[in-house]
N, C-alpha and C positions, 0 to 999 in steps of 0.2 A: 460301589457306586461313586461316580465322580460328582462332587458337589460344586456349586458355584464358588465356594471358598477355596476348594482344592484347585480348581481350574485357574482362579485368580492368582493364587500363590504360585502355581506352575508358570503362568505367563509372566508374572513379575520377575521370577528368577531368570527366565529366558530373555526378558527385556534388559535386565541388568547385565547379563553375560554377553549378549550379541547385538544389541541395538544402540548405536552411538547417535543420540538424539540431536537434532538441529537446535541451535540457540537455546541450550539447556545447561544448567549447572550439572556437571558430571558427578560431583560429590553428592549433590542432592539426589540425583537419580540412584546412585549406588547406595545411599543411606536409606531411602524411603521407597524406591521404585516409582512407577508411574502414579500420578495423582488420580487419574481416571484412565480406564481402558474402555473407550467408547465402542458401542456396538450398533447404535442407531441414531439417526437424526431425523427430526420431523418438525417442519415449520421453523420456529425460532429456537427450538430446544434440541439438546443433545442428551442421550441416555447412555449409561455405562453398564458394565457387566453386573454390577451389584444392584442395579435397579434404580440408581440415583438419576435425577434429571437436573438440568441446569439451563437457564437462558443463555444462549450464545451471544453474549454482549459485545463480541468483537467480530462476529461473522467468521469465527475461527481465526483467519489471518486477514481480516478486512475484505474477504472475498466472496462469501456465500450470500450474494446480494438477493437472490430469489428464494432463499431459505433452503432448508434441508428436505430430503426425501421426495424430490420431484420425479414421479414416475414418468412423466412426459419426457424428461431429459434422458432417463434410462432407456426408454423406448427408442428415442432418436439415436442414441449411441448404438443400440443393438441393431437397428435397421441399417445404419451405415456400416457397421463392422461386418455384418453378414454379406454385404455386397462388395465393399472395398474398405478393409480395415486399415490398410496403409499402402501408400505408394510414395515414391520420392518426387520432390519438386525440383531436383537438380536438372541442369541441361535442358531447360524449357519444358520438362514434363509437368503436367498439372492435373488438377482434379476439380470437379464442380463445386464442392463445398468451399474450398479455398478461394476460388474465383468469386463466388457469390458473397463470401464474407468480406473480401477486400473491397468489393463494390459497395456493400452495405456500410462499411466503415467510412468510405469516402463520402457517403450520403449524410452521415450523422456527425462527422468530426468537425472541429472548429476550422474556420477560414477555408483555405484552399488545399488542405491536406488531402492528398488524392491517391497515393500509392503506399502499399504496406509490405514490409518485410516481416515475415512471421518467425517467431521464436517459440520456446517452450515455457517462458516465464519472465518475470520482471528483471532479474539480474541479467539474463541474456539480452533482454530488450535494451537495457541501459548500455551494456558493453557494445552492442550492435550500433547504437546511436553514436557513440564516440568514434567507432571505427568508420562508420559511414561519413560522419562529419569530417574526419581527417582525410579520408579518401576523396571526398568532394573537393577539398581545397587542393589536393594534389592534382586532380583533374583540371581545376581552375588555374593551375600554374602558380599556386601559392603554398608549396609544401611546408613552409615554415609555420603556417597556421596549424598548430597541433595542440595547444594548451586548452584545457577544459576548466572553466571556473564554475564552482558550485557554492552553496551557502552553508554557513555553520548550522548545526543542528539538522542538517539534511540527511536523508537516508535514501540510497539509490541501489542497494542490493549488496550481495556478497561475492560475486565473481570478481576477478582481480581488478578489472577496470572499474566496476561498480563500487567495490570497496574503496578504491582510490578516490572516487568522486564523492564518497559519503563524508559529510561534514562532521559526523560524530566520531571524535578521535578514538574512543575505545575500539571501534570496529577496525580502524586503520592500524592500531597498535597490536591487534591480534596476530598480524603477520609482519615480518621484517623485510618484505619485498614488494612494497606498493609500487604501482606503475608510476612512471615519471610524468611530468607536465600536467599536474593537477594542482589547482590553488583554490582558496576558500575566502569568502567574504562574509561579513556580518549578515545574518539572515534577513534583516529588513532594512539594510542600508543601501540606498541608491548611490550615495556618495562613495561608499567603500567599493562598489562595483566599478565606478568610473576611475577611482584612484588605482585600483588593481590593474585595470586594463592599461592605464597610462604607464604604470610601473613595469608591467610585463612587456609592454609594447603591443599596440593593437595588431600589428602585422604578424604577431606570433599566436594570437588567440583564435581558436577555431569556433568555440561555442560557449555559451552560458546555459546551465541547466538548473531548473527549479521545480519543486513540487508546488502545485497551486495551493494546497494546504499541507504543511509538513505533518506526516503521520507518525512514524516510529520515533521521530525526534521530539515529540511532545504535543502534537496537534496545534500548531501555530497557524493562525489565519492571517493572511496578508492584509494590510490596511488598504483602504480605498485608494485607488490610483497607483498603487505600487507597480503592478505589472504593466500598466500603460507606460510608465516611465522606464521600466526595464526594457520594454520593447523598443522604445525610442532610443535608448542608449545603445542597444545592440545594433539598431539600424544605422546610427551615427558612425559606429566603428566597423560596420560591415561584418558583424559577428552573428553566427547562427544562434537562434533562441530555441532551446529544447525544453519541453515541459514533460515532467515525469508524472503521468496520470495512472501509474500502476495501482495506486490505492484510490485515487479520487475519481477515476473513470466509471462510466456505466451506471450513473444515477446516485452514487454515494453521497454527493453534496447537495442533492435536490435539483441538479441539472445533469444533462447527459455527461458532460465533462466538467471538471472543476474550473477550467479556464473560461468556461461559458459565463461564469459570474462576473468576469472582469472585461469581457468584450475584446479580448486580445487573442490573436491567432499566432501560434508558434510556427517555426520553420520545420520542426520535427516534434513528434509526440510519441513517448513510450507508453505502452499499455500492457496489461496482463490481468490477473486476479478476476475482477468482475466481468470480464468478457465471456467467461464460461461459468461464472459463479462458483468456481472451484471444482466443477464436475469433471473437468479435463484440463490437462496442462497445456496452456496456450498463452502466448504473449506476442508482442510485435512492436515495430517502429513504423510510424507513418511519416512520410515526407511531403513537402509542399509540391504543388504542380510545377513551380519554377525549378525546384531541385530535381524533380523527376525528369523534366525536359533536358536539364543540363546533363544528367546522367546518360540519358539516351543519346544526346548529341556528342558527348565528349568521351564516353567509355569505349575502350578498345579491348578486345579479348573477353576474358571471363571475369565476372564479379566474384573474387575469391573469398567469399564469406558465406557460410551456410551451415545450418544445423540439420542433423538427421531428421528431426521432426518438424522442420519448417513447413508450414502448410499441411500439417497432418489432417487427413480427411475427416476422421472421426471427431477430433477436437474442434475442427472448423464447423462441422455439422452441429455439434453441441452448442457452440457459440451462437450460431444463427438461431437455434431454438431458444436459447437463453435471452437473446435480444428481443425475440418475438414476445416472450413472456413479459419482459420488462415493459414493453410498450402496450401490450394487450391488457395488462392488469394495472396500468397507470402507476407503476411502482416508483417512478422518478418523482411524480407529484406526491405520492405517499411519503417518500423520503423527506420531501420539503416540509410537509404538514406535520409528520410525526417528529421531525427534527426540532420543530418549534416547541412541541410538547416535551421532548427530551430536555431541551434547554430550560423550560419552565420548571421541570422537576429538579434539575440541578440547582436552579435558583432557590427553590424551596429548601433544599438541603443546605444550601449556603446560609440561609437565614436561621436555620435551626442548629447547625453544628459550628462550634467555635474554631475548628481547625480547617475549615474549608475556605479557601481564598478565591481566586479568580475561577469562574466557570465560563465555558464557551462552547459553541456548536455551529456548524454549517451543514445543513442537511443532517444526515445521520452519521456525522462525525462529531464527537463531543469529548470534552476534557474537564476534569475537576482537579484543581491544584490543592495540595495540602500544605498548610502553613502553620507556623508557631504563633505568629502575630499577624492578624489581618491588616492592621494599619501600616505596618512597616514591611510586610511581605517576608519577614524573617522565616527561615526554614528550620526544621528540627535537625539536630546534628546527625541523626540517623534517619533516613527517609522512612516514612510510615506507609507510603502507598503499597509496597509489597505485602505488608501485614494486612492491609485492607483487602487486597486481592485475595489473600488466603481466607479471610473471614467471609468474603462474598462467595467464594467457591463452596465453602461449607454450607452456605445458606441457599445455594442454587443459582449463582450468577457467575459467569465467566467474564472477566475483564482483564486489563493489562496495566502494568505500571511502567512509567518512564522515569528513570533516576539519573540519566546522563547529564553532565554539565550543570550539576547543582539543582536539577529539577526534582520534584516530588509530586508526580502527576498520575492520575488515573485516566485512561483513555478508553473510549467506547465507539463501536461501530456496528450496531445490531443489524440483522437482515432487513432489507427494505420492505419486507412484508409485515413488519411488526405493527401491531394495532395499539389503540389507546389503553386497553386493559393490560397488555403486556408491558407497555411503557410504565404504567403505574406500578406493576409488580417489580420491574427492574429498579425503579426509583426507591421503592420500599425496602428492597433487599440491600441496596447500596447504602441507604440511610442507616439501616440497622448495623451494617458492617462497619461503617465509619464511627457510629456511636460506640460499638464494642471496643474499637481501638482507642477512641478518644477517652473513654472512661477508664481505660487501663493505663493512661499516661500519668506518671507521678505529678502531683500538683506543682512542685518546684519546676519541673521541666516544661510544664504547659504555660507558665507565666511569661 
């Protein structure tokens, strides 16, 4: 008789032998195997083979916006797959879900973003944005405009171009062959952007890219007026402004898109993750009406950029149903309201725990900083956030730590369906996990 324990042990061995995990410590995987082998998701919770459950405090990878286990999405995928599971969108071929999704995106996107190039995910979306921006300037007779400026602490994906644009240096150090013509500025410095443009030469800069809220870089929320000034600087120098809404899009921040908070429209917008809530692999880049008209008027021959799954009919059908659910169930409004409750919970923990520094949230994106001294913001020599993540997981809460560039931060992004009771449970588990780590700190180290 095969027991759960035997099956778990067997799968652990196969995992260690055959599965090279993304963004994972290989040594940790080989030493302990998978922390969870998930078998089911329902609502805001995930369940594993051993019967354990946990609140998915990060929507897995910031993406399961409508929550787990939506049979309506499964039915939509099934209905589409049994009629047209896949067809190419190369050479003017098309399909109805892709057409209708592109039209829906034009309806809800900021400003005059009107045309979409579909990809399979966020890294592809960012790579596509850089290529389209550079190609755009070639069409405009300015081929020297090829440099992409991004911000420190930014994260734009792991494809070659996306890695090169990522401001978090450890990601760029992972490989010794980064793409050329990328440069970085302080993540909240308008002056640094202007100085960099002047230093590089405005005539060589194709675009500036920014996340409305930095996600994997530590969940940094832009100050009021920041993006209006950025938009103004880009306009002054004739530089394209790209927003990376891969994490912040589709209700995550309490508005349809993160940039909606700032009343600023970009020239290009990257998206993925929440467009399907993770039920299918899909991303894309939207371009403004002006850019689209220029492409139409200036392009000759074939647009030599495309992915096998660009405009995948099943993925696009799932996205349409996902957006319908977001709107029908008022989940964007719920993200705004529950985000305020999440922040209140963080603030309660801040008042009770001696090692909790700054806390912040915008919609259902939130962060808790761990500090050695609240008054000076001094950090511990060894970050504590990873230990707190481990304690939280043992208590039934999945979250994530960010320790790049001297940070010691816990980040959260639960599904947009979360309710007050579940927020309270999340906060209670988090407080207990922080307390467990805090009480284990030697007195001398904590002073």
